[in-house]
N, C-alpha and C positions, 0 to 999 in steps of 0.2 A: 563243650564247657562253655562257661562262660570264660572271657579272654579276662580279666582281672586275676590279678598276681596270686598264684596258690600260697600259704602258710605252710614252709618247710620243716621237716621234721625228720634229724636225723636218727639215727642207730648207731652204735658198735657193740650190740649185743650177740653174745654168740649166742646159736639157736641149737636146738634139739634136731634127731635125727625126722626125716617125718613117719618114720616106721612106729614113733615111740607117741606117735602123737594124741592115737587114741587109748592109752594107757597109761595107770596112776602113777609116777615116775616115784616109786618107794624108795629108791638106792638114794635117793638124795633129800629126801626129806624124814624127819623125824619117823618114828614109830606110829600109829594111830591109837590111841587107846581111849576105850570104853567111856562115858560120860558115867553108867553107873556102879564100875567097879576098879581094879585094877587091872585088866585085860588089856593086853597088848597084841600090836602084832604091824607088820609092815604092809600087809594089804589092808586097802577100806572094806572090799567085798568080806573077808573075813570078821570085822567090825561088824558090819552090820547085820549077818548071819547071825553072831555072837549075840546082838542086841535083842534079836526079833527070836528067836530059839529060847535063853536063859534069861531074859528080861520081861519082855513082852507076851510071852506065853500063848501064843494065837498057833501054833505047830506043836504036834505030838504030846499033846497035854491034855488029863482027862483034867474033870470040872474038879473034882476031888483032891489033885496032889499039885495044882497051882501055887500053894503058898510057898510051898516049899524050891520052887524052878524060880522064882521073880527073882529072889535074891535080898530083897531090896524090901522098907518100910514104903505102908504108901499111908500118906497124912490127908485126913478130910481138908478139903481147903476153906471151911466156914468155922472148924472150929477144931481144927490142929489134931484130933483124936487119931491114934496110929492103929493100923491093921496091919498083918502078912499078909493078908487074902484081898486080890480084889473084889471078887465078889462080895465079902464081907462087906468092904467101904462101900460096895454100892448100896448095899442093901440098908445099910446106917445112913448115907446119903438123902435115902428117896424116905425111909422112916423119919428122920428127925429136921430135916428140914425141906422136905417140900414147901410148907407154909410157908417158909421164908423167901423160897424162888417162888413163888405165887403172886406174895406182896412187892419183890422187886420188880416179876413183869408187869403190874396192873400199874409201876409207874415208871413207863421207862421212855414214853413220849415228851419230848420236851419242846416248848415253845420257841421258837428262832428269836421272836421280838424282845421279849420278856423274860428270858430263859426260865420259866418254871417247868415244873417238871409233874405234876401232878395230874395226870391222863391218864385212862386208863386206853383207851383206842385211838387210833386215829382219826375217825371221827369226830369224838368229843375234843380232840386237838385241833381241827381242822375247825369246829364253831367258835373257840379261843380265839384263835388267831383272827379271825372275822372279825371280831369286836373288836379288834385293835383298829380296822377301815372301817368298819362298818356305821353309817350314821343313826342305826337302832340306839345307838347307846350316845348317842349326842346331847349333851341338852339342849333344853328348847331355842325354837330359834327366835324366839322374843325376849332372850336375853342375852343379848350381843357379845359382854363382856364375860359370862360363863362360858361361853361359845370361845370363844377366841383365847381365855386363858386353858380351856381343854383341848385346843386344836393346838396349840406352842406345848402345853405336857407333853402331849404323845409326838409331837415332833423332836423336840428334848429326850425322848425317851428313845425315840429309834436310832438318832445320833448315837446318844452316848454306848445304844448297844455296837454300833457298828466301829465306832473309838474301841471300845472294850476288844472286841473278836480284834480290828487290824493291829492292837497291840500286841493279844497273842501271837499272830501274824510273823510279827516283828521279833518277838520272843525268840520264837523258833528259827528263825531263818537264821539269826543270831546267836543263836545259844545260849539265851540267858535264863532259859525256863528254868531253871534250878529246881533239880530234883527228878529232874524226867529223863529218862533215857531207854532206849528200844526195850531192852530186857524188861524193866521196870514196866512199859507201856506193854509189851508182850503179854506179862504175869495179871496185869489187869484186865485187858480187854479178852483172855482167855477164864479168868475167875468171873469180870460178867457176862459170859456165855452160859458158864455152871449158873450160876444163879438166877440168868432167867429161863431158863432148862432148855437151851439151845444144846447142851453136853453135856454129856454124863460127867461123872468124878473121876469114871477108867481113864475115860477119850482126854478128862486134862491134863492128866500125868503122862497118858501115854504120849500128847503134844508136846510136853513140854517137854520130855526126855528127847524126842525127834529134833528139836529147835535145837538142845544144847548139843546135843553130836554132830550138826548141822554146823554151828558156827567155830564149834571147837576143830574140826577139820577143813573152815573155811568154804565150804562147800554148799550154795541154798539149797533145802531141801526141797526143791521141785513141785510143792503143795499147791501153788498159787500158777505154775505155768499152763498152760493150753498149748501142748506142742504142735509144730509145725502148721502153722496158722495160714499160710500162704495158699496151699492146694484148696484149702476151705473155701476162701474168703474169693476166691476165683470162681466159683461155682455162683454168685449172687451178682455177678457184674450184669449189668444191664447194655453193656455196648462190648463191641471187639477192640474199640480203642482205649485199651485199658495198660498201664505199663507198670508191671511191681518188683520189688527187690526180691532176692535172692530170700533161702530158707530162712524163717525166724521165728520164737516162738515167744507166746506172750506172757509177761509175767505183772499180774495184779497186784495191789495192795495189800496187807496180811496185817495178823494182829499185831506186830510189833511197829510197822513201819505207815499204819495210815495218820494220812496229814501230814508228812513230812517227807516221806521213801520216796517220790515219786521220778526223783533222780536218780538213783540208785537203782531204780526197777527199768528205767529207760536204757538207761546203762547196760543190765543184765539183758533185754532184749537185743541192743544192738551186739555186745560178747555174744549174744548163742548165734548170731548169724556170722560173726568173723571167725569162730571158734570151729564153724565147719567148713572155713577154708584154711589149708593145710599152710601155708606159709603166714597166715597171722597167727596160726594156734600155734606154731612154732615160737612167734613172738610171746605168744600169751600164757607159754609152761610155767614161769616162774609167779605168776595171779591166780593159776588155774592147780591144783595138786593133781586135778585131773580132768579131762577135756571133755571124756565118755562115760556116760553109766553104766557101771557094774553090774546093773541089771537090763542092760539092753542097749541100744542105740543112741537116746537119747544124751544131748548135748548138757553137760551143768554146766554149771555157772559160779563164779565166786558170790559167795554171802556178803550180805550187806555189811557187816565188819571187817571182811575180809577187801570191802573197794575203800571202805574208810581207812584203814590202815596202808593200806596201797598210794594212796590220795596222799599221804599225810609223812611218807616215804618217797616221795617224789617233792612235795615240797621242803624237805630236809634237803635233796639234794641241790636244791636251787632252783626248780621250776616253778612260774607265778609265782613270786615272791609276794605280789600284790594281794593276790586271791588269799594265799596265806597269813599275810596281815589281818585282813578284815574278818577269816572265819574265826583269827586266834592260834593258828598252827594247830590246831585239833579238830579231829570229828569224830575220833573214837569214843564209843561208848556217848555220843551226844545224839543229839536228835534237829539237829541243822542240817539246813537243807543246801542243795550243791544245784550249779548247773553247767552251762555251756563250758564256762572255761573250765570247771575241777572234771568235764568230760575228756575235755582237748588236753590238761594235765596228765591224765592218766595214759591215753592214746601215745603223746609223746614220749612217757618217762621208759612206755612198752615198745618206743622206738618202731611205731606206726604214726605215718603220715597221715595227717588231719586239712581241711579246711573249717574255718569258725566265718560263717556270713552273717552279718548284721544288716537286718534289714531297718534300720532306723526309725523311719517313718513311713505310711502309706504313700502311696503312689497312684493312686485312684484320683479321678478328675474332681471329685466329692469331697478328698482327704479323709478316706475314711477306711476304702480296702488296700490288697495290698495283692495287685495282680503280676507286680514284678515278681516277688516272691513265687507265685505258681508259676508264671512263665522260668524261672531260674529252675525250680524243682521238676517241671516239665523237660527241660533239658537234659536235668540230670540223670531222669530212668528212660530219657530218650536214646541217648546215646549208648553204644553198642558195646557189650561188654559179657565175659562170662560169669563173672561174678558182680553181685549189686546191694552192697549192704544198704541197711535203712536208713535213716537220717534222725537223728536229735533234733527234737524241736523244741525251744524253751519259749517261755515268755514269762511276763513279771506274776510270780505267784503257782505257776506250774508249767509242768514240760512231759510232752509226751512223744511219740514216734513217729515220723511217716515212714510207710511201706508203701506207695505208689501213688498215681497221679489216672486218673479216666477224661477222656475229654468225650463229652454228650453233644448235643444236637447244638449247631450254630455256636459252635468252638467254646461250650461252657465248661472249667473245668472244675473238676472235685476233686481234692486230696483223701486218700484210704490213708485214715490215722488210728492206731493202738494209744489206748489210754488207761494207764495204770490203775483210775479208779475205775472203770469195768472190771466186777467183779469175776474171778474165776469160774462160778457156776455161770454167768454170762456170755461169756467168751466159749465154752465147754457146748451149748448151746451148739454154737456155729458147726462143730462135727454130726448133729445130730441128723440124721436125713429123715427121719421116722417125723419130725413136729416141725414142720415147715414154719408154721406159726411164730414161736417161738425164735428159730432160728433168722427168719426174716426179721425180727423185731431188731436183733441184736447188729444184724448186718446194715441198718440204718444208722447207727451210732458209728459205725466205721468212716462211712462217707459224709465227708465236709465239706461243702460250700462253700466259695469266697465270703458271703455275707457274714458266716458262722466267725470269720476270724476278725474280735471286733477290738483287738489288745495294738495302742500304737507302735510298739517297739516286738521285733522276733527275730532269735537267732537258732541259726542252722549248724549243727557241726557233722559234716560230712568226711569219710573216709576214703578214698580215691586216688591217692599219690604215691601209693606203694608202699616201701621201708627205706630208709638211711641205711647210707654204707660212710660216712665220715666223720672223723670226730668234731671238724668246726661247726658241720651243721648242727652236731646233736647240743652242741653249745647255744648255737642260735634259738632253738628250740625251746631251753629254759623261758625264752621271754614268750607269751604268747600273745599272736597278734589274729587279727581278725580284717575280713575285706568287707568293706560297706557300700551296700546297693541302696538307693544311688548314689 
């Protein structure tokens, strides 16, 4: 590894025994409560089975007796009419609201330039967008004044739209987009899916139930996860000179966090690797109520709201006070973005050592690329280790996860990067061995050459320093430190 000084994080946290890593620690936690009724249990598996059998009604029920077994009312998401039977709800929905769905679906395409949304198809939208930049709609060239005014208006309109989008982005970053939070965004997105005909009314209610249960127990529902993705990606390597991290799961942006949750999703990817390591899993038991799925061997990671509250708790304990002030000391219930320092804060509070590397400027001769970053990543993945976590990878406005590096012909390097913006159905195509066309197209998105990294500054959070064992070091870890390269 680099000779630059490591950032040291200290731990005085007592850990659970290794035998308890893959079990739900029910004795130290409050009972789990069904989000649909007052049923409680100390075992998450019992609550999951209860919801599946008593509320979702998928098993052991005939079509004629589902209404009584649900135990809850079903409200139409469009007119709020109440039904006891989910089949009656769905029949009502299609009978009364199909026209509304079709009308909403017909206007779902929006122009990125003028923000108009009166377009029935992508083709019509494309024709409209071309009008913004086509000479076909420019006034005759013999009127230079009119032409100049038209071009000036177009340029002003483009600048105003860009300023509006930049302002919205800053609002999300600093949490000033009033009235917006994860639950409200999730409900609105699900509701739009129903209106567009992409989701049935029954699916709408079931998804909301599962999301509420997930948030209540503090564990992500796993609906956006692609499990054990490393073994599938290795099949697409074009050279033997490739180095990759240990097993990791991909987490995609979902209903409630699209547009702002990339930091949390990348943190979930990092945690999915750490929870596979026995010693790391011991340090994360207070963060994760359950480190393994009750339905199999899949790793379960904390939900976004659980990660938000954990970072807040770390701030209250004195970690990264500067970052705490910048974000107003509050993340829970907001759509605020997080970055590399918040990832470092959470790791430090869990007594896990890390390094925060700041590649603060390009290092190529032309001042546009980052060969020093690629060399550092190559050295990290080539260093022998039985356990190699992925790297949290941050730049302005977005974050991703580096899972490996490949050295091709003439020494050209390419990073292997997982992006939360890649949808889960796309990533799961990597596991499809019967359709090579789709899986190859998805795999190409993961290999990233140096020319594709165009930001001026990048940060990497690296977990490779073990754990802390002194109070003095733990106090020092509350101040987030970074190493600058070059």
